[in-house]
C-alpha positions as CSV (number, residue, x, y, z in Angstrom):
1,M,19.9,-16.5,-22.7
2,G,21.8,-12.9,-23.6
3,R,23.8,-10.8,-21.9
4,Y,21.8,-8.9,-19.1
5,E,21.9,-5.1,-20.0
6,K,20.6,-2.2,-17.8
7,P,17.5,-0.4,-18.9
8,G,17.7,3.2,-19.3
9,F,16.0,5.4,-17.1
10,W,12.6,5.7,-18.9
11,S,12.8,2.0,-19.8
12,S,13.0,1.1,-16.1
13,L,10.1,3.9,-15.2
14,N,8.1,1.8,-18.0
15,Q,9.2,-0.9,-16.2
16,A,7.3,0.2,-13.0
17,R,4.2,1.3,-14.8
18,R,4.2,-1.8,-16.3
19,G,4.3,-3.3,-12.3
20,L,1.9,-1.0,-10.9
21,V,-1.1,-2.1,-13.7
22,H,-0.3,-5.5,-12.8
23,T,-0.7,-5.2,-9.4
24,W,-3.8,-3.1,-9.9
25,K,-5.3,-5.4,-12.0
26,T,-4.5,-8.4,-10.5
27,Q,-5.4,-7.5,-6.7
28,E,-8.2,-6.2,-5.7
29,H,-6.7,-5.7,-2.4
30,M,-4.9,-2.7,-3.6
31,K,-8.4,-1.3,-5.1
32,V,-8.8,-1.3,-1.5
33,H,-6.2,0.3,-1.2
34,V,-6.4,2.7,-3.8
35,V,-9.8,3.6,-2.7
36,A,-9.4,4.4,0.8
37,G,-6.3,6.4,0.6
38,S,-8.1,8.4,-1.9
39,G,-10.7,8.8,0.8
40,V,-8.7,9.6,3.7
41,L,-7.1,12.3,2.1
42,C,-10.5,13.5,0.8
43,I,-11.1,13.7,4.2
44,A,-7.9,15.6,4.9
45,G,-8.9,18.2,2.8
46,L,-12.0,18.9,4.4
47,C,-10.9,18.7,8.1
48,G,-7.6,21.5,7.5
49,V,-5.1,19.5,8.6
50,T,-1.4,20.6,9.2
51,K,1.3,20.0,6.4
52,F,2.9,17.9,9.1
53,E,-0.4,15.3,9.2
54,W,-0.4,15.5,5.7
55,L,2.8,14.2,5.9
56,F,1.6,11.8,8.1
57,L,-1.1,10.2,5.8
58,V,0.8,10.5,2.4
59,L,3.7,8.8,4.1
60,A,1.5,6.0,5.4
61,I,-1.1,5.6,2.7
62,G,2.4,5.1,0.6
63,C,3.9,1.8,3.0
64,V,0.3,0.5,2.7
65,I,0.4,0.5,-1.2
66,G,4.5,0.1,-1.3
67,A,4.0,-3.2,0.7
68,E,1.0,-4.6,-1.4
69,V,3.0,-4.1,-4.5
70,M,5.8,-5.8,-2.5
71,N,3.6,-8.3,-1.7
72,T,2.5,-9.0,-5.3
73,A,6.2,-9.2,-6.6
74,V,6.8,-12.2,-3.3
75,E,3.7,-13.8,-4.9
76,T,4.5,-13.9,-8.2
77,V,7.9,-15.2,-7.8
78,V,6.7,-17.9,-4.9
79,D,4.0,-19.2,-7.8
80,L,7.2,-19.3,-10.6
81,V,9.5,-20.6,-8.9
82,E,6.8,-23.5,-7.1
83,P,3.8,-23.1,-9.0
84,N,2.7,-26.6,-7.1
85,F,1.4,-26.6,-2.9
86,H,5.0,-26.3,-0.5
87,V,4.9,-25.2,3.1
88,L,8.0,-23.0,2.1
89,A,6.2,-21.6,-1.0
90,R,3.0,-20.7,1.3
91,T,5.2,-19.4,4.3
92,A,6.7,-16.6,2.1
93,K,3.2,-15.6,1.0
94,D,2.5,-15.5,4.8
95,V,5.3,-13.6,5.6
96,A,5.0,-11.2,2.3
97,S,1.1,-10.3,3.5
98,G,1.9,-9.9,7.3
99,A,3.9,-7.3,5.9
100,V,0.6,-5.5,4.4
101,V,-0.9,-5.9,7.6
102,V,1.5,-3.9,9.8
103,A,1.3,-1.2,7.0
104,V,-2.2,-1.4,7.4
105,V,-2.1,-1.4,11.2
106,Q,0.2,1.4,11.3
107,A,-2.2,3.7,8.6
108,V,-5.0,2.8,10.7
109,V,-2.6,4.5,13.7
110,I,-2.1,7.4,12.1
111,G,-5.1,7.8,11.2
112,M,-6.5,8.0,14.5
113,V,-4.4,10.2,15.8
114,V,-4.7,12.4,12.9
115,F,-8.5,12.2,13.0
116,L,-9.8,11.3,16.6
117,P,-9.6,14.4,18.1
118,R,-11.7,16.3,15.4
119,L,-14.1,13.8,15.4
120,V,-14.8,14.2,19.2
121,G,-14.3,17.9,18.8
122,F,-16.7,17.5,16.5
123,V,-19.4,15.4,18.4
124,S,-18.7,17.7,21.7
125,R,-20.0,20.3,19.7
126,N,-22.4,19.3,18.2
127,F,-24.3,16.5,20.3
């Protein structure tokens, strides 16, 4: 192994792009999160949410996608270090998946806070 040299800015961006592409290609849940997040943003545009609500929605979607990327990184490293079954490897993967679930629950709650009053208002006006 050679001496480690810190990559430059553009090289680092390229590495990040490769990581995102890898996650997109290998993780079905990433595709679900991106499609769901895009749908939420489209609905937000139609509903006329406030700038403050936009901020929360974008942050929630970013947290979910970021958690999924980190989950993929943890799973990849665990598979590299322990290709066979080991209870600690399973635990590490379970904990990383749990972080994604926490982010998703947070995003759902934020979505409900933003959209539920609008939905109730729409239903009460039209039905």
